[in-house]
Every structure is written in C-alpha cells, then in structure tokens.
mmCIF file as gemmi writes it, N, C-alpha and C atoms, coordinates in Angstrom:
data_model
loop_
_atom_site.group_PDB
_atom_site.id
_atom_site.type_symbol
_atom_site.label_atom_id
_atom_site.label_alt_id
_atom_site.label_comp_id
_atom_site.label_asym_id
_atom_site.label_entity_id
_atom_site.label_seq_id
_atom_site.pdbx_PDB_ins_code
_atom_site.Cartn_x
_atom_site.Cartn_y
_atom_site.Cartn_z
_atom_site.occupancy
_atom_site.B_iso_or_equiv
_atom_site.pdbx_formal_charge
_atom_site.auth_seq_id
_atom_site.auth_asym_id
_atom_site.pdbx_PDB_model_num
ATOM 1 N N . MET Axp A 1 ? 171.204 269.173 219.877 1 0 ? 1 A 1
ATOM 2 C CA . MET Axp A 1 ? 172.532 269.558 220.521 1 0 ? 1 A 1
ATOM 3 C C . MET Axp A 1 ? 172.947 271.098 219.755 1 0 ? 1 A 1
ATOM 4 N N . GLY Axp A 2 ? 172.633 270.721 218.238 1 0 ? 2 A 1
ATOM 5 C CA . GLY Axp A 2 ? 173.12 272.281 217.451 1 0 ? 2 A 1
ATOM 6 C C . GLY Axp A 2 ? 172.206 273.44 217.926 1 0 ? 2 A 1
ATOM 7 N N . ARG Axp A 3 ? 170.878 273.489 218.609 1 0 ? 3 A 1
ATOM 8 C CA . ARG Axp A 3 ? 170.313 274.811 219.362 1 0 ? 3 A 1
ATOM 9 C C . ARG Axp A 3 ? 171.284 274.8 220.55 1 0 ? 3 A 1
ATOM 10 N N . ILE Axp A 4 ? 171.757 274.044 221.123 1 0 ? 4 A 1
ATOM 11 C CA . ILE Axp A 4 ? 172.009 274.263 222.538 1 0 ? 4 A 1
ATOM 12 C C . ILE Axp A 4 ? 173.984 274.825 222.315 1 0 ? 4 A 1
ATOM 13 N N . LEU Axp A 5 ? 174.419 274.601 221.108 1 0 ? 5 A 1
ATOM 14 C CA . LEU Axp A 5 ? 174.964 275.354 220.849 1 0 ? 5 A 1
ATOM 15 C C . LEU Axp A 5 ? 175.121 276.452 220.834 1 0 ? 5 A 1
ATOM 16 N N . LEU Axp A 6 ? 174.383 276.585 219.684 1 0 ? 6 A 1
ATOM 17 C CA . LEU Axp A 6 ? 173.661 278.004 218.929 1 0 ? 6 A 1
ATOM 18 C C . LEU Axp A 6 ? 173.042 278.979 220.349 1 0 ? 6 A 1
ATOM 19 N N . LEU Axp A 7 ? 173.017 278.433 221.415 1 0 ? 7 A 1
ATOM 20 C CA . LEU Axp A 7 ? 172.668 278.85 222.244 1 0 ? 7 A 1
ATOM 21 C C . LEU Axp A 7 ? 173.729 280.236 223.204 1 0 ? 7 A 1
ATOM 22 N N . ILE Axp A 8 ? 174.439 278.782 224.121 1 0 ? 8 A 1
ATOM 23 C CA . ILE Axp A 8 ? 176.342 278.755 224.188 1 0 ? 8 A 1
ATOM 24 C C . ILE Axp A 8 ? 176.868 279.876 223.199 1 0 ? 8 A 1
ATOM 25 N N . ALA Axp A 9 ? 176.516 279.699 221.632 1 0 ? 9 A 1
ATOM 26 C CA . ALA Axp A 9 ? 177.918 280.713 221.068 1 0 ? 9 A 1
ATOM 27 C C . ALA Axp A 9 ? 176.526 282.258 221.448 1 0 ? 9 A 1
ATOM 28 N N . VAL Axp A 10 ? 175.77 282.727 221.033 1 0 ? 10 A 1
ATOM 29 C CA . VAL Axp A 10 ? 175.06 283.774 221.522 1 0 ? 10 A 1
ATOM 30 C C . VAL Axp A 10 ? 175.04 284.017 222.948 1 0 ? 10 A 1
ATOM 31 N N . ALA Axp A 11 ? 175.56 283.346 224.111 1 0 ? 11 A 1
ATOM 32 C CA . ALA Axp A 11 ? 175.55 284.1 225.482 1 0 ? 11 A 1
ATOM 33 C C . ALA Axp A 11 ? 176.857 284.081 225.593 1 0 ? 11 A 1
ATOM 34 N N . VAL Axp A 12 ? 178.116 283.901 224.434 1 0 ? 12 A 1
ATOM 35 C CA . VAL Axp A 12 ? 179.286 283.551 224.733 1 0 ? 12 A 1
ATOM 36 C C . VAL Axp A 12 ? 179.504 285.398 223.82 1 0 ? 12 A 1
ATOM 37 N N . ALA Axp A 13 ? 179.201 285.562 222.937 1 0 ? 13 A 1
ATOM 38 C CA . ALA Axp A 13 ? 178.75 287.114 222.181 1 0 ? 13 A 1
ATOM 39 C C . ALA Axp A 13 ? 178.444 288.162 222.763 1 0 ? 13 A 1
ATOM 40 N N . ALA Axp A 14 ? 177.044 287.737 223.919 1 0 ? 14 A 1
ATOM 41 C CA . ALA Axp A 14 ? 176.333 288.449 224.56 1 0 ? 14 A 1
ATOM 42 C C . ALA Axp A 14 ? 177.27 288.597 225.404 1 0 ? 14 A 1
ATOM 43 N N . PHE Axp A 15 ? 177.892 288.262 226.38 1 0 ? 15 A 1
ATOM 44 C CA . PHE Axp A 15 ? 179.173 288.939 227.043 1 0 ? 15 A 1
ATOM 45 C C . PHE Axp A 15 ? 180.186 289.265 226.743 1 0 ? 15 A 1
ATOM 46 N N . PHE Axp A 16 ? 180.832 289.195 225.46 1 0 ? 16 A 1
ATOM 47 C CA . PHE Axp A 16 ? 181.76 290.271 224.292 1 0 ? 16 A 1
ATOM 48 C C . PHE Axp A 16 ? 181.368 291.745 224.562 1 0 ? 16 A 1
ATOM 49 N N . LEU Axp A 17 ? 180.241 291.164 224.385 1 0 ? 17 A 1
ATOM 50 C CA . LEU Axp A 17 ? 179.379 292.59 223.765 1 0 ? 17 A 1
ATOM 51 C C . LEU Axp A 17 ? 178.861 293.65 225.091 1 0 ? 17 A 1
ATOM 52 N N . LEU Axp A 18 ? 178.478 293.131 226.169 1 0 ? 18 A 1
ATOM 53 C CA . LEU Axp A 18 ? 178.658 293.448 227.678 1 0 ? 18 A 1
ATOM 54 C C . LEU Axp A 18 ? 179.96 294.379 228.021 1 0 ? 18 A 1
ATOM 55 N N . GLY Axp A 19 ? 180.51 293.27 227.969 1 0 ? 19 A 1
ATOM 56 C CA . GLY Axp A 19 ? 182.16 293.752 228.516 1 0 ? 19 A 1
ATOM 57 C C . GLY Axp A 19 ? 182.55 294.801 227.716 1 0 ? 19 A 1
ATOM 58 N N . SER Axp A 20 ? 182.426 294.976 226.322 1 0 ? 20 A 1
ATOM 59 C CA . SER Axp A 20 ? 183.116 296.245 225.624 1 0 ? 20 A 1
ATOM 60 C C . SER Axp A 20 ? 182.105 296.988 225.788 1 0 ? 20 A 1
ATOM 61 N N . VAL Axp A 21 ? 180.523 297.206 226.268 1 0 ? 21 A 1
ATOM 62 C CA . VAL Axp A 21 ? 179.665 298.119 226.44 1 0 ? 21 A 1
ATOM 63 C C . VAL Axp A 21 ? 180.452 299.128 227.679 1 0 ? 21 A 1
ATOM 64 N N . LEU Axp A 22 ? 180.389 298.091 228.797 1 0 ? 22 A 1
ATOM 65 C CA . LEU Axp A 22 ? 180.736 298.402 229.863 1 0 ? 22 A 1
ATOM 66 C C . LEU Axp A 22 ? 181.788 299.011 229.953 1 0 ? 22 A 1
ATOM 67 N N . GLY Axp A 23 ? 183.145 298.213 229.349 1 0 ? 23 A 1
ATOM 68 C CA . GLY Axp A 23 ? 184.383 299.039 229.408 1 0 ? 23 A 1
ATOM 69 C C . GLY Axp A 23 ? 184.634 300.498 229.036 1 0 ? 23 A 1
ATOM 70 N N . PHE Axp A 24 ? 183.351 300.559 227.563 1 0 ? 24 A 1
ATOM 71 C CA . PHE Axp A 24 ? 183.301 302.087 227.236 1 0 ? 24 A 1
ATOM 72 C C . PHE Axp A 24 ? 182.653 303.138 228.305 1 0 ? 24 A 1
ATOM 73 N N . LEU Axp A 25 ? 181.621 302.538 228.936 1 0 ? 25 A 1
ATOM 74 C CA . LEU Axp A 25 ? 181.378 303.322 229.801 1 0 ? 25 A 1
ATOM 75 C C . LEU Axp A 25 ? 181.552 303.574 231.19 1 0 ? 25 A 1
ATOM 76 N N . PHE Axp A 26 ? 182.557 303.199 231.606 1 0 ? 26 A 1
ATOM 77 C CA . PHE Axp A 26 ? 183.471 303.357 232.739 1 0 ? 26 A 1
ATOM 78 C C . PHE Axp A 26 ? 184.51 304.406 232.405 1 0 ? 26 A 1
ATOM 79 N N . GLY Axp A 27 ? 184.769 304.139 231.04 1 0 ? 27 A 1
ATOM 80 C CA . GLY Axp A 27 ? 186.034 304.961 230.591 1 0 ? 27 A 1
ATOM 81 C C . GLY Axp A 27 ? 185.406 306.068 230.27 1 0 ? 27 A 1
ATOM 82 N N . ILE Axp A 28 ? 184.056 306.294 229.913 1 0 ? 28 A 1
ATOM 83 C CA . ILE Axp A 28 ? 183.615 308.032 229.528 1 0 ? 28 A 1
ATOM 84 C C . ILE Axp A 28 ? 183.283 308.566 231.247 1 0 ? 28 A 1
ATOM 85 N N . LEU Axp A 29 ? 182.818 307.657 232.326 1 0 ? 29 A 1
ATOM 86 C CA . LEU Axp A 29 ? 182.995 308.032 233.547 1 0 ? 29 A 1
ATOM 87 C C . LEU Axp A 29 ? 183.991 308.532 234.223 1 0 ? 29 A 1
ATOM 88 N N . LYS Axp A 30 ? 185.366 307.511 233.528 1 0 ? 30 A 1
ATOM 89 C CA . LYS Axp A 30 ? 186.375 308.181 234.393 1 0 ? 30 A 1
ATOM 90 C C . LYS Axp A 30 ? 186.663 309.6 233.88 1 0 ? 30 A 1
ATOM 91 N N . TRP Axp A 31 ? 186.572 309.784 232.632 1 0 ? 31 A 1
ATOM 92 C CA . TRP Axp A 31 ? 186.897 310.781 232.034 1 0 ? 31 A 1
ATOM 93 C C . TRP Axp A 31 ? 186.121 312.29 232.594 1 0 ? 31 A 1
ATOM 94 N N . VAL Axp A 32 ? 184.632 311.85 232.916 1 0 ? 32 A 1
ATOM 95 C CA . VAL Axp A 32 ? 184.295 313.151 233.147 1 0 ? 32 A 1
ATOM 96 C C . VAL Axp A 32 ? 183.849 313.555 234.814 1 0 ? 32 A 1
ATOM 97 N N . LEU Axp A 33 ? 184.608 312.282 235.473 1 0 ? 33 A 1
ATOM 98 C CA . LEU Axp A 33 ? 185.15 312.714 237.061 1 0 ? 33 A 1
ATOM 99 C C . LEU Axp A 33 ? 186.204 313.122 236.677 1 0 ? 33 A 1
ATOM 100 N N . ILE Axp A 34 ? 187.24 312.717 236.211 1 0 ? 34 A 1
ATOM 101 C CA . ILE Axp A 34 ? 188.714 313.64 236.164 1 0 ? 34 A 1
ATOM 102 C C . ILE Axp A 34 ? 188.381 315.166 235.736 1 0 ? 34 A 1
ATOM 103 N N . ILE Axp A 35 ? 187.565 315.383 234.627 1 0 ? 35 A 1
ATOM 104 C CA . ILE Axp A 35 ? 187.272 316.719 234.821 1 0 ? 35 A 1
ATOM 105 C C . ILE Axp A 35 ? 186.999 317.57 234.978 1 0 ? 35 A 1
ATOM 106 N N . GLY Axp A 36 ? 185.605 316.623 235.953 1 0 ? 36 A 1
ATOM 107 C CA . GLY Axp A 36 ? 184.834 317.045 236.885 1 0 ? 36 A 1
ATOM 108 C C . GLY Axp A 36 ? 185.994 317.811 238.176 1 0 ? 36 A 1
ATOM 109 N N . VAL Axp A 37 ? 186.427 317.176 238.634 1 0 ? 37 A 1
ATOM 110 C CA . VAL Axp A 37 ? 188.031 317.278 240.169 1 0 ? 37 A 1
ATOM 111 C C . VAL Axp A 37 ? 188.681 318.632 239.475 1 0 ? 37 A 1
ATOM 112 N N . VAL Axp A 38 ? 189.533 318.571 238.007 1 0 ? 38 A 1
ATOM 113 C CA . VAL Axp A 38 ? 190.179 319.639 237.559 1 0 ? 38 A 1
ATOM 114 C C . VAL Axp A 38 ? 189.265 320.693 237.497 1 0 ? 38 A 1
ATOM 115 N N . ALA Axp A 39 ? 188.254 321.138 237.445 1 0 ? 39 A 1
ATOM 116 C CA . ALA Axp A 39 ? 186.756 321.85 237.174 1 0 ? 39 A 1
ATOM 117 C C . ALA Axp A 39 ? 186.567 322.585 238.52 1 0 ? 39 A 1
ATOM 118 N N . LEU Axp A 40 ? 186.46 321.371 239.598 1 0 ? 40 A 1
ATOM 119 C CA . LEU Axp A 40 ? 186.563 322.311 241.563 1 0 ? 40 A 1
ATOM 120 C C . LEU Axp A 40 ? 187.98 322.459 241.816 1 0 ? 40 A 1
ATOM 121 N N . ALA Axp A 41 ? 188.923 322.152 241.149 1 0 ? 41 A 1
ATOM 122 C CA . ALA Axp A 41 ? 190.186 322.714 242.064 1 0 ? 41 A 1
ATOM 123 C C . ALA Axp A 41 ? 190.052 323.97 241.058 1 0 ? 41 A 1
ATOM 124 N N . VAL Axp A 42 ? 189.832 324.317 239.628 1 0 ? 42 A 1
ATOM 125 C CA . VAL Axp A 42 ? 189.72 325.22 239.278 1 0 ? 42 A 1
ATOM 126 C C . VAL Axp A 42 ? 189.175 326.721 239.979 1 0 ? 42 A 1
ATOM 127 N N . GLY Axp A 43 ? 187.779 325.859 240.032 1 0 ? 43 A 1
ATOM 128 C CA . GLY Axp A 43 ? 187.192 326.967 240.848 1 0 ? 43 A 1
ATOM 129 C C . GLY Axp A 43 ? 187.54 327.587 241.79 1 0 ? 43 A 1
ATOM 130 N N . ALA Axp A 44 ? 187.628 326.393 243.246 1 0 ? 44 A 1
ATOM 131 C CA . ALA Axp A 44 ? 188.306 326.909 244.021 1 0 ? 44 A 1
ATOM 132 C C . ALA Axp A 44 ? 189.531 327.679 244.096 1 0 ? 44 A 1
ATOM 133 N N . LEU Axp A 45 ? 190.707 327.484 243.189 1 0 ? 45 A 1
ATOM 134 C CA . LEU Axp A 45 ? 191.884 328.039 243.267 1 0 ? 45 A 1
ATOM 135 C C . LEU Axp A 45 ? 191.636 329.798 242.867 1 0 ? 45 A 1
ATOM 136 N N . SER Axp A 46 ? 190.496 329.932 241.899 1 0 ? 46 A 1
ATOM 137 C CA . SER Axp A 46 ? 190.09 331.22 241.282 1 0 ? 46 A 1
ATOM 138 C C . SER Axp A 46 ? 188.722 332.318 242.632 1 0 ? 46 A 1
ATOM 139 N N . LYS Axp A 47 ? 188.439 331.357 243.386 1 0 ? 47 A 1
ATOM 140 C CA . LYS Axp A 47 ? 187.567 331.836 244.508 1 0 ? 47 A 1
ATOM 141 C C . LYS Axp A 47 ? 189.082 332.803 245.714 1 0 ? 47 A 1
ATOM 142 N N . ILE Axp A 48 ? 189.613 331.129 245.674 1 0 ? 48 A 1
ATOM 143 C CA . ILE Axp A 48 ? 190.83 331.827 246.66 1 0 ? 48 A 1
ATOM 144 C C . ILE Axp A 48 ? 191.479 332.922 246.722 1 0 ? 48 A 1
ATOM 145 N N . MET Axp A 49 ? 192.151 333.041 244.765 1 0 ? 49 A 1
ATOM 146 C CA . MET Axp A 49 ? 192.825 333.753 244.74 1 0 ? 49 A 1
ATOM 147 C C . MET Axp A 49 ? 192.108 335.553 244.614 1 0 ? 49 A 1
ATOM 148 N N . SER Axp A 50 ? 190.893 335.428 244.165 1 0 ? 50 A 1
ATOM 149 C CA . SER Axp A 50 ? 190.059 336.823 244.28 1 0 ? 50 A 1
ATOM 150 C C . SER Axp A 50 ? 189.785 337.502 245.735 1 0 ? 50 A 1
ATOM 151 N N . SER Axp A 51 ? 189.096 336.049 246.828 1 0 ? 51 A 1
ATOM 152 C CA . SER Axp A 51 ? 189.441 336.368 248.193 1 0 ? 51 A 1
ATOM 153 C C . SER Axp A 51 ? 190.397 337.259 248.755 1 0 ? 51 A 1
ATOM 154 N N . ARG Axp A 52 ? 191.598 337.071 247.881 1 0 ? 52 A 1
ATOM 155 C CA . ARG Axp A 52 ? 193.251 337.364 248.583 1 0 ? 52 A 1
ATOM 156 C C . ARG Axp A 52 ? 193.305 338.937 248.051 1 0 ? 52 A 1
ATOM 157 N N . ARG Axp A 53 ? 192.795 338.918 246.954 1 0 ? 53 A 1
ATOM 158 C CA . ARG Axp A 53 ? 192.61 340.333 245.817 1 0 ? 53 A 1
ATOM 159 C C . ARG Axp A 53 ? 192.019 341.74 246.979 1 0 ? 53 A 1
ATOM 160 N N . ALA Axp A 54 ? 190.964 341.003 247.661 1 0 ? 54 A 1
ATOM 161 C CA . ALA Axp A 54 ? 189.937 342.034 248.03 1 0 ? 54 A 1
ATOM 162 C C . ALA Axp A 54 ? 190 342.22 249.597 1 0 ? 54 A 1
C-alpha cells in the first residue's frame, strides 16, 4: 500500500513538473514568434521605404 501511494505521489509530482516546463517552453516560443513577426514587419517596411526612395 505504501509503495502504491509513493508511486502515485511521484506521478503527480512529475505531472506538475511537466506542466511547469511545458508552460515555460510555450512562453518562450510565444515571445520568439512575436519578436520574429515584428522583425519581419520592420524588414518589409524598410524594404518598401527604400524602394520608394530609389
């Protein structure tokens, strides 16, 4: 009985840890995507503005 409860406690702790790690990774991925979209928009705008000047 004690061994089963220990295994259940380890499984619950693993799910908590997995949730935290996945939340952290998805948070980083979100910011990388936002920064990438902003960089692409700035690059496109600078290309449009430089072609209009020429």
